[in-house]
PDB file as gemmi writes it, atoms N, CA and C in Angstrom:
CRYST1    1.000    1.000    1.000  90.00  90.00  90.00 P 1                      
ATOM      1  N   UNK A   1      23.125   0.372 -12.315  1.00  0.00           N  
ATOM      2  CA  UNK A   1      21.910   0.504 -11.529  1.00  0.00           C  
ATOM      3  C   UNK A   1      21.534   1.970 -11.341  1.00  0.00           C  
ATOM      4  N   UNK A   2      22.509   2.846 -11.197  1.00  0.00           N  
ATOM      5  CA  UNK A   2      22.205   4.252 -10.965  1.00  0.00           C  
ATOM      6  C   UNK A   2      21.562   4.898 -12.186  1.00  0.00           C  
ATOM      7  N   UNK A   3      21.897   4.429 -13.386  1.00  0.00           N  
ATOM      8  CA  UNK A   3      21.359   5.024 -14.599  1.00  0.00           C  
ATOM      9  C   UNK A   3      19.951   4.586 -14.927  1.00  0.00           C  
ATOM     10  N   UNK A   4      19.491   3.521 -14.334  1.00  0.00           N  
ATOM     11  CA  UNK A   4      18.164   3.015 -14.677  1.00  0.00           C  
ATOM     12  C   UNK A   4      17.153   3.243 -13.558  1.00  0.00           C  
ATOM     13  N   UNK A   5      17.260   4.357 -12.859  1.00  0.00           N  
ATOM     14  CA  UNK A   5      16.366   4.600 -11.732  1.00  0.00           C  
ATOM     15  C   UNK A   5      14.929   4.864 -12.173  1.00  0.00           C  
ATOM     16  N   UNK A   6      14.714   5.199 -13.431  1.00  0.00           N  
ATOM     17  CA  UNK A   6      13.369   5.453 -13.935  1.00  0.00           C  
ATOM     18  C   UNK A   6      12.894   4.344 -14.879  1.00  0.00           C  
ATOM     19  N   UNK A   7      13.524   3.179 -14.805  1.00  0.00           N  
ATOM     20  CA  UNK A   7      13.108   2.092 -15.697  1.00  0.00           C  
ATOM     21  C   UNK A   7      11.708   1.629 -15.316  1.00  0.00           C  
ATOM     22  N   UNK A   8      11.003   1.054 -16.275  1.00  0.00           N  
ATOM     23  CA  UNK A   8       9.655   0.583 -16.000  1.00  0.00           C  
ATOM     24  C   UNK A   8       9.709  -0.781 -15.338  1.00  0.00           C  
ATOM     25  N   UNK A   9       8.672  -1.089 -14.597  1.00  0.00           N  
ATOM     26  CA  UNK A   9       8.597  -2.398 -13.976  1.00  0.00           C  
ATOM     27  C   UNK A   9       8.286  -3.443 -15.034  1.00  0.00           C  
ATOM     28  N   UNK A  10       8.989  -4.544 -14.958  1.00  0.00           N  
ATOM     29  CA  UNK A  10       8.771  -5.635 -15.894  1.00  0.00           C  
ATOM     30  C   UNK A  10       7.793  -6.610 -15.246  1.00  0.00           C  
ATOM     31  N   UNK A  11       6.686  -6.916 -15.930  1.00  0.00           N  
ATOM     32  CA  UNK A  11       5.735  -7.861 -15.329  1.00  0.00           C  
ATOM     33  C   UNK A  11       6.427  -9.183 -15.006  1.00  0.00           C  
ATOM     34  N   UNK A  12       6.219  -9.645 -13.793  1.00  0.00           N  
ATOM     35  CA  UNK A  12       6.789 -10.917 -13.381  1.00  0.00           C  
ATOM     36  C   UNK A  12       8.182 -10.825 -12.816  1.00  0.00           C  
ATOM     37  N   UNK A  13       8.729  -9.621 -12.637  1.00  0.00           N  
ATOM     38  CA  UNK A  13      10.095  -9.480 -12.166  1.00  0.00           C  
ATOM     39  C   UNK A  13      10.190  -9.171 -10.667  1.00  0.00           C  
ATOM     40  N   UNK A  14       9.097  -8.824 -10.040  1.00  0.00           N  
ATOM     41  CA  UNK A  14       9.144  -8.420  -8.637  1.00  0.00           C  
ATOM     42  C   UNK A  14       8.838  -9.557  -7.682  1.00  0.00           C  
ATOM     43  N   UNK A  15       9.029  -9.300  -6.389  1.00  0.00           N  
ATOM     44  CA  UNK A  15       8.791 -10.344  -5.387  1.00  0.00           C  
ATOM     45  C   UNK A  15       7.314 -10.728  -5.241  1.00  0.00           C  
ATOM     46  N   UNK A  16       6.421  -9.856  -5.648  1.00  0.00           N  
ATOM     47  CA  UNK A  16       4.993 -10.158  -5.542  1.00  0.00           C  
ATOM     48  C   UNK A  16       4.427 -10.730  -6.844  1.00  0.00           C  
ATOM     49  N   UNK A  17       5.298 -11.080  -7.768  1.00  0.00           N  
ATOM     50  CA  UNK A  17       4.845 -11.548  -9.076  1.00  0.00           C  
ATOM     51  C   UNK A  17       4.041 -12.842  -8.988  1.00  0.00           C  
ATOM     52  N   UNK A  18       4.333 -13.668  -8.005  1.00  0.00           N  
ATOM     53  CA  UNK A  18       3.623 -14.945  -7.884  1.00  0.00           C  
ATOM     54  C   UNK A  18       2.299 -14.834  -7.142  1.00  0.00           C  
ATOM     55  N   UNK A  19       2.002 -13.658  -6.595  1.00  0.00           N  
ATOM     56  CA  UNK A  19       0.744 -13.460  -5.886  1.00  0.00           C  
ATOM     57  C   UNK A  19      -0.311 -13.064  -6.917  1.00  0.00           C  
ATOM     58  N   UNK A  20      -1.393 -13.843  -7.018  1.00  0.00           N  
ATOM     59  CA  UNK A  20      -2.450 -13.469  -7.975  1.00  0.00           C  
ATOM     60  C   UNK A  20      -3.072 -12.122  -7.603  1.00  0.00           C  
ATOM     61  N   UNK A  21      -3.303 -11.292  -8.603  1.00  0.00           N  
ATOM     62  CA  UNK A  21      -3.862  -9.957  -8.364  1.00  0.00           C  
ATOM     63  C   UNK A  21      -5.203 -10.011  -7.627  1.00  0.00           C  
ATOM     64  N   UNK A  22      -6.111 -10.926  -7.969  1.00  0.00           N  
ATOM     65  CA  UNK A  22      -7.375 -10.961  -7.213  1.00  0.00           C  
ATOM     66  C   UNK A  22      -7.168 -11.301  -5.735  1.00  0.00           C  
ATOM     67  N   UNK A  23      -6.193 -12.138  -5.420  1.00  0.00           N  
ATOM     68  CA  UNK A  23      -5.922 -12.488  -4.022  1.00  0.00           C  
ATOM     69  C   UNK A  23      -5.403 -11.268  -3.263  1.00  0.00           C  
ATOM     70  N   UNK A  24      -4.504 -10.509  -3.876  1.00  0.00           N  
ATOM     71  CA  UNK A  24      -3.980  -9.302  -3.225  1.00  0.00           C  
ATOM     72  C   UNK A  24      -5.097  -8.282  -3.019  1.00  0.00           C  
ATOM     73  N   UNK A  25      -5.946  -8.124  -4.020  1.00  0.00           N  
ATOM     74  CA  UNK A  25      -7.064  -7.189  -3.911  1.00  0.00           C  
ATOM     75  C   UNK A  25      -8.004  -7.605  -2.787  1.00  0.00           C  
ATOM     76  N   UNK A  26      -8.336  -8.888  -2.720  1.00  0.00           N  
ATOM     77  CA  UNK A  26      -9.232  -9.372  -1.667  1.00  0.00           C  
ATOM     78  C   UNK A  26      -8.622  -9.202  -0.278  1.00  0.00           C  
ATOM     79  N   UNK A  27      -7.326  -9.441  -0.154  1.00  0.00           N  
ATOM     80  CA  UNK A  27      -6.658  -9.252   1.137  1.00  0.00           C  
ATOM     81  C   UNK A  27      -6.756  -7.799   1.593  1.00  0.00           C  
ATOM     82  N   UNK A  28      -6.484  -6.874   0.687  1.00  0.00           N  
ATOM     83  CA  UNK A  28      -6.569  -5.448   1.019  1.00  0.00           C  
ATOM     84  C   UNK A  28      -8.008  -5.080   1.365  1.00  0.00           C  
ATOM     85  N   UNK A  29      -8.956  -5.578   0.588  1.00  0.00           N  
ATOM     86  CA  UNK A  29     -10.364  -5.285   0.833  1.00  0.00           C  
ATOM     87  C   UNK A  29     -10.822  -5.821   2.192  1.00  0.00           C  
ATOM     88  N   UNK A  30     -10.413  -7.036   2.525  1.00  0.00           N  
ATOM     89  CA  UNK A  30     -10.796  -7.627   3.816  1.00  0.00           C  
ATOM     90  C   UNK A  30     -10.154  -6.870   4.975  1.00  0.00           C  
ATOM     91  N   UNK A  31      -8.855  -6.553   4.868  1.00  0.00           N  
ATOM     92  CA  UNK A  31      -8.196  -5.803   5.941  1.00  0.00           C  
ATOM     93  C   UNK A  31      -8.856  -4.447   6.151  1.00  0.00           C  
ATOM     94  N   UNK A  32      -9.122  -3.756   5.067  1.00  0.00           N  
ATOM     95  CA  UNK A  32      -9.750  -2.430   5.182  1.00  0.00           C  
ATOM     96  C   UNK A  32     -11.158  -2.552   5.748  1.00  0.00           C  
ATOM     97  N   UNK A  33     -11.940  -3.479   5.211  1.00  0.00           N  
ATOM     98  CA  UNK A  33     -13.314  -3.651   5.681  1.00  0.00           C  
ATOM     99  C   UNK A  33     -13.385  -4.023   7.149  1.00  0.00           C  
ATOM    100  N   UNK A  34     -12.563  -4.970   7.569  1.00  0.00           N  
ATOM    101  CA  UNK A  34     -12.550  -5.367   8.981  1.00  0.00           C  
ATOM    102  C   UNK A  34     -12.075  -4.228   9.877  1.00  0.00           C  
ATOM    103  N   UNK A  35     -11.081  -3.494   9.416  1.00  0.00           N  
ATOM    104  CA  UNK A  35     -10.569  -2.386  10.209  1.00  0.00           C  
ATOM    105  C   UNK A  35     -11.613  -1.315  10.447  1.00  0.00           C  
ATOM    106  N   UNK A  36     -12.377  -0.990   9.412  1.00  0.00           N  
ATOM    107  CA  UNK A  36     -13.415   0.035   9.549  1.00  0.00           C  
ATOM    108  C   UNK A  36     -14.606  -0.516  10.337  1.00  0.00           C  
ATOM    109  N   UNK A  37     -14.942  -1.779  10.138  1.00  0.00           N  
ATOM    110  CA  UNK A  37     -16.104  -2.373  10.800  1.00  0.00           C  
ATOM    111  C   UNK A  37     -15.852  -2.614  12.291  1.00  0.00           C  
ATOM    112  N   UNK A  38     -14.667  -3.126  12.638  1.00  0.00           N  
ATOM    113  CA  UNK A  38     -14.371  -3.446  14.032  1.00  0.00           C  
ATOM    114  C   UNK A  38     -14.119  -2.205  14.882  1.00  0.00           C  
ATOM    115  N   UNK A  39     -13.529  -1.199  14.251  1.00  0.00           N  
ATOM    116  CA  UNK A  39     -13.202   0.049  14.946  1.00  0.00           C  
ATOM    117  C   UNK A  39     -12.313  -0.195  16.160  1.00  0.00           C  
ATOM    118  N   UNK A  40     -12.098   0.786  16.964  1.00  0.00           N  
ATOM    119  CA  UNK A  40     -11.289   0.653  18.169  1.00  0.00           C  
ATOM    120  C   UNK A  40      -9.839   0.302  17.875  1.00  0.00           C  
ATOM    121  N   UNK A  41      -9.182  -0.239  18.868  1.00  0.00           N  
ATOM    122  CA  UNK A  41      -7.757  -0.554  18.760  1.00  0.00           C  
ATOM    123  C   UNK A  41      -7.517  -1.658  17.725  1.00  0.00           C  
ATOM    124  N   UNK A  42      -8.400  -2.664  17.709  1.00  0.00           N  
ATOM    125  CA  UNK A  42      -8.225  -3.763  16.756  1.00  0.00           C  
ATOM    126  C   UNK A  42      -8.372  -3.269  15.320  1.00  0.00           C  
ATOM    127  N   UNK A  43      -9.378  -2.458  15.067  1.00  0.00           N  
ATOM    128  CA  UNK A  43      -9.570  -1.900  13.732  1.00  0.00           C  
ATOM    129  C   UNK A  43      -8.414  -1.016  13.305  1.00  0.00           C  
ATOM    130  N   UNK A  44      -7.957  -0.183  14.223  1.00  0.00           N  
ATOM    131  CA  UNK A  44      -6.821   0.688  13.917  1.00  0.00           C  
ATOM    132  C   UNK A  44      -5.558  -0.132  13.651  1.00  0.00           C  
ATOM    133  N   UNK A  45      -5.395  -1.243  14.385  1.00  0.00           N  
ATOM    134  CA  UNK A  45      -4.229  -2.103  14.162  1.00  0.00           C  
ATOM    135  C   UNK A  45      -4.287  -2.750  12.775  1.00  0.00           C  
ATOM    136  N   UNK A  46      -5.456  -3.209  12.364  1.00  0.00           N  
ATOM    137  CA  UNK A  46      -5.594  -3.797  11.026  1.00  0.00           C  
ATOM    138  C   UNK A  46      -5.306  -2.759   9.941  1.00  0.00           C  
ATOM    139  N   UNK A  47      -5.835  -1.569  10.125  1.00  0.00           N  
ATOM    140  CA  UNK A  47      -5.556  -0.501   9.163  1.00  0.00           C  
ATOM    141  C   UNK A  47      -4.083  -0.084   9.212  1.00  0.00           C  
ATOM    142  N   UNK A  48      -3.478  -0.170  10.390  1.00  0.00           N  
ATOM    143  CA  UNK A  48      -2.045   0.124  10.511  1.00  0.00           C  
ATOM    144  C   UNK A  48      -1.199  -0.891   9.764  1.00  0.00           C  
ATOM    145  N   UNK A  49      -1.595  -2.160   9.825  1.00  0.00           N  
ATOM    146  CA  UNK A  49      -0.884  -3.200   9.055  1.00  0.00           C  
ATOM    147  C   UNK A  49      -0.998  -2.903   7.561  1.00  0.00           C  
ATOM    148  N   UNK A  50      -2.191  -2.526   7.145  1.00  0.00           N  
ATOM    149  CA  UNK A  50      -2.400  -2.182   5.738  1.00  0.00           C  
ATOM    150  C   UNK A  50      -1.561  -0.961   5.349  1.00  0.00           C  
ATOM    151  N   UNK A  51      -1.529   0.049   6.201  1.00  0.00           N  
ATOM    152  CA  UNK A  51      -0.732   1.253   5.928  1.00  0.00           C  
ATOM    153  C   UNK A  51       0.757   0.930   5.881  1.00  0.00           C  
ATOM    154  N   UNK A  52       1.206   0.040   6.742  1.00  0.00           N  
ATOM    155  CA  UNK A  52       2.618  -0.352   6.726  1.00  0.00           C  
ATOM    156  C   UNK A  52       2.960  -1.051   5.414  1.00  0.00           C  
ATOM    157  N   UNK A  53       2.064  -1.901   4.939  1.00  0.00           N  
ATOM    158  CA  UNK A  53       2.297  -2.557   3.652  1.00  0.00           C  
ATOM    159  C   UNK A  53       2.358  -1.569   2.504  1.00  0.00           C  
ATOM    160  N   UNK A  54       1.456  -0.601   2.525  1.00  0.00           N  
ATOM    161  CA  UNK A  54       1.462   0.439   1.493  1.00  0.00           C  
ATOM    162  C   UNK A  54       2.757   1.251   1.571  1.00  0.00           C  
ATOM    163  N   UNK A  55       3.203   1.554   2.787  1.00  0.00           N  
ATOM    164  CA  UNK A  55       4.436   2.327   2.962  1.00  0.00           C  
ATOM    165  C   UNK A  55       5.652   1.558   2.444  1.00  0.00           C  
ATOM    166  N   UNK A  56       5.695   0.262   2.707  1.00  0.00           N  
ATOM    167  CA  UNK A  56       6.812  -0.557   2.203  1.00  0.00           C  
ATOM    168  C   UNK A  56       6.807  -0.583   0.685  1.00  0.00           C  
ATOM    169  N   UNK A  57       5.650  -0.813   0.089  1.00  0.00           N  
ATOM    170  CA  UNK A  57       5.568  -0.812  -1.374  1.00  0.00           C  
ATOM    171  C   UNK A  57       5.952   0.550  -1.954  1.00  0.00           C  
ATOM    172  N   UNK A  58       5.537   1.616  -1.290  1.00  0.00           N  
ATOM    173  CA  UNK A  58       5.898   2.955  -1.750  1.00  0.00           C  
ATOM    174  C   UNK A  58       7.406   3.173  -1.675  1.00  0.00           C  
ATOM    175  N   UNK A  59       8.013   2.752  -0.588  1.00  0.00           N  
ATOM    176  CA  UNK A  59       9.464   2.933  -0.424  1.00  0.00           C  
ATOM    177  C   UNK A  59      10.244   2.142  -1.460  1.00  0.00           C  
ATOM    178  N   UNK A  60       9.791   0.939  -1.751  1.00  0.00           N  
ATOM    179  CA  UNK A  60      10.511   0.085  -2.703  1.00  0.00           C  
ATOM    180  C   UNK A  60      10.383   0.612  -4.128  1.00  0.00           C  
ATOM    181  N   UNK A  61       9.210   1.126  -4.475  1.00  0.00           N  
ATOM    182  CA  UNK A  61       8.982   1.569  -5.852  1.00  0.00           C  
ATOM    183  C   UNK A  61       9.262   3.055  -6.066  1.00  0.00           C  
ATOM    184  N   UNK A  62       9.637   3.777  -5.020  1.00  0.00           N  
ATOM    185  CA  UNK A  62       9.839   5.230  -5.103  1.00  0.00           C  
ATOM    186  C   UNK A  62      10.734   5.656  -6.274  1.00  0.00           C  
ATOM    187  N   UNK A  63      11.906   5.042  -6.482  1.00  0.00           N  
ATOM    188  CA  UNK A  63      12.758   5.507  -7.581  1.00  0.00           C  
ATOM    189  C   UNK A  63      12.152   5.281  -8.967  1.00  0.00           C  
ATOM    190  N   UNK A  64      11.209   4.383  -9.088  1.00  0.00           N  
ATOM    191  CA  UNK A  64      10.624   4.058 -10.381  1.00  0.00           C  
ATOM    192  C   UNK A  64       9.396   4.898 -10.707  1.00  0.00           C  
ATOM    193  N   UNK A  65       8.892   5.642  -9.745  1.00  0.00           N  
ATOM    194  CA  UNK A  65       7.653   6.393  -9.923  1.00  0.00           C  
ATOM    195  C   UNK A  65       7.913   7.782 -10.492  1.00  0.00           C  
ATOM    196  N   UNK A  66       6.931   8.254 -11.244  1.00  0.00           N  
ATOM    197  CA  UNK A  66       6.971   9.639 -11.711  1.00  0.00           C  
ATOM    198  C   UNK A  66       6.570  10.534 -10.533  1.00  0.00           C  
ATOM    199  N   UNK A  67       6.875  11.817 -10.603  1.00  0.00           N  
ATOM    200  CA  UNK A  67       6.472  12.711  -9.513  1.00  0.00           C  
ATOM    201  C   UNK A  67       4.964  12.688  -9.234  1.00  0.00           C  
ATOM    202  N   UNK A  68       4.149  12.631 -10.272  1.00  0.00           N  
ATOM    203  CA  UNK A  68       2.704  12.584 -10.045  1.00  0.00           C  
ATOM    204  C   UNK A  68       2.295  11.257  -9.404  1.00  0.00           C  
ATOM    205  N   UNK A  69       2.943  10.182  -9.763  1.00  0.00           N  
ATOM    206  CA  UNK A  69       2.672   8.884  -9.137  1.00  0.00           C  
ATOM    207  C   UNK A  69       3.056   8.889  -7.676  1.00  0.00           C  
ATOM    208  N   UNK A  70       4.143   9.563  -7.354  1.00  0.00           N  
ATOM    209  CA  UNK A  70       4.566   9.670  -5.952  1.00  0.00           C  
ATOM    210  C   UNK A  70       3.541  10.428  -5.127  1.00  0.00           C  
ATOM    211  N   UNK A  71       3.079  11.558  -5.670  1.00  0.00           N  
ATOM    212  CA  UNK A  71       2.099  12.379  -4.950  1.00  0.00           C  
ATOM    213  C   UNK A  71       0.825  11.583  -4.705  1.00  0.00           C  
ATOM    214  N   UNK A  72       0.347  10.875  -5.710  1.00  0.00           N  
ATOM    215  CA  UNK A  72      -0.874  10.098  -5.567  1.00  0.00           C  
ATOM    216  C   UNK A  72      -0.725   9.004  -4.515  1.00  0.00           C  
ATOM    217  N   UNK A  73       0.390   8.312  -4.522  1.00  0.00           N  
ATOM    218  CA  UNK A  73       0.588   7.225  -3.564  1.00  0.00           C  
ATOM    219  C   UNK A  73       0.780   7.735  -2.138  1.00  0.00           C  
ATOM    220  N   UNK A  74       1.459   8.866  -1.988  1.00  0.00           N  
ATOM    221  CA  UNK A  74       1.602   9.467  -0.656  1.00  0.00           C  
ATOM    222  C   UNK A  74       0.235   9.941  -0.155  1.00  0.00           C  
ATOM    223  N   UNK A  75      -0.588  10.459  -1.046  1.00  0.00           N  
ATOM    224  CA  UNK A  75      -1.930  10.883  -0.674  1.00  0.00           C  
ATOM    225  C   UNK A  75      -2.774   9.689  -0.212  1.00  0.00           C  
ATOM    226  N   UNK A  76      -2.695   8.573  -0.919  1.00  0.00           N  
ATOM    227  CA  UNK A  76      -3.419   7.362  -0.522  1.00  0.00           C  
ATOM    228  C   UNK A  76      -2.950   6.894   0.850  1.00  0.00           C  
ATOM    229  N   UNK A  77      -1.651   6.901   1.076  1.00  0.00           N  
ATOM    230  CA  UNK A  77      -1.106   6.501   2.374  1.00  0.00           C  
ATOM    231  C   UNK A  77      -1.591   7.439   3.485  1.00  0.00           C  
ATOM    232  N   UNK A  78      -1.602   8.736   3.220  1.00  0.00           N  
ATOM    233  CA  UNK A  78      -2.058   9.705   4.225  1.00  0.00           C  
ATOM    234  C   UNK A  78      -3.533   9.511   4.557  1.00  0.00           C  
ATOM    235  N   UNK A  79      -4.357   9.264   3.554  1.00  0.00           N  
ATOM    236  CA  UNK A  79      -5.786   9.028   3.793  1.00  0.00           C  
ATOM    237  C   UNK A  79      -5.971   7.762   4.615  1.00  0.00           C  
ATOM    238  N   UNK A  80      -5.211   6.726   4.305  1.00  0.00           N  
ATOM    239  CA  UNK A  80      -5.316   5.475   5.056  1.00  0.00           C  
ATOM    240  C   UNK A  80      -4.915   5.674   6.516  1.00  0.00           C  
ATOM    241  N   UNK A  81      -3.873   6.431   6.766  1.00  0.00           N  
ATOM    242  CA  UNK A  81      -3.455   6.718   8.143  1.00  0.00           C  
ATOM    243  C   UNK A  81      -4.518   7.548   8.867  1.00  0.00           C  
ATOM    244  N   UNK A  82      -5.104   8.520   8.178  1.00  0.00           N  
ATOM    245  CA  UNK A  82      -6.167   9.321   8.794  1.00  0.00           C  
ATOM    246  C   UNK A  82      -7.383   8.465   9.149  1.00  0.00           C  
ATOM    247  N   UNK A  83      -7.726   7.519   8.291  1.00  0.00           N  
ATOM    248  CA  UNK A  83      -8.848   6.630   8.587  1.00  0.00           C  
ATOM    249  C   UNK A  83      -8.504   5.759   9.791  1.00  0.00           C  
ATOM    250  N   UNK A  84      -7.265   5.272   9.843  1.00  0.00           N  
ATOM    251  CA  UNK A  84      -6.839   4.438  10.983  1.00  0.00           C  
ATOM    252  C   UNK A  84      -6.939   5.211  12.297  1.00  0.00           C  
ATOM    253  N   UNK A  85      -6.554   6.461  12.275  1.00  0.00           N  
ATOM    254  CA  UNK A  85      -6.627   7.271  13.490  1.00  0.00           C  
ATOM    255  C   UNK A  85      -8.082   7.567  13.850  1.00  0.00           C  
ATOM    256  N   UNK A  86      -8.916   7.738  12.836  1.00  0.00           N  
ATOM    257  CA  UNK A  86     -10.321   8.099  13.103  1.00  0.00           C  
ATOM    258  C   UNK A  86     -11.135   6.942  13.678  1.00  0.00           C  
ATOM    259  N   UNK A  87     -10.702   5.705  13.477  1.00  0.00           N  
ATOM    260  CA  UNK A  87     -11.479   4.584  14.012  1.00  0.00           C  
ATOM    261  C   UNK A  87     -11.134   4.285  15.471  1.00  0.00           C  
ATOM    262  N   UNK A  88     -10.132   4.951  16.003  1.00  0.00           N  
ATOM    263  CA  UNK A  88      -9.787   4.756  17.417  1.00  0.00           C  
ATOM    264  C   UNK A  88     -10.867   5.227  18.346  1.00  0.00           C  
TER     265      UNK A  88                                                      
END                                                                             
């Protein structure tokens, strides 16, 4: 396991493999849209749930990512957290 820390992800091998991609996309889109539209504590909470999901996915896939992929994903997470704070 230690030698394959940079192995590529195999389609269908992860825990989210059974989730259809359009369903995951729609869930993220709805959470983000509702969070920005509702604003206040409820909106920030919805965006916080979304940020927590992104953080979990980032933590799980961290060893498999290239350095540039890590930077991009951390940047996306930071922007999402900033948006969550701004809707308060």
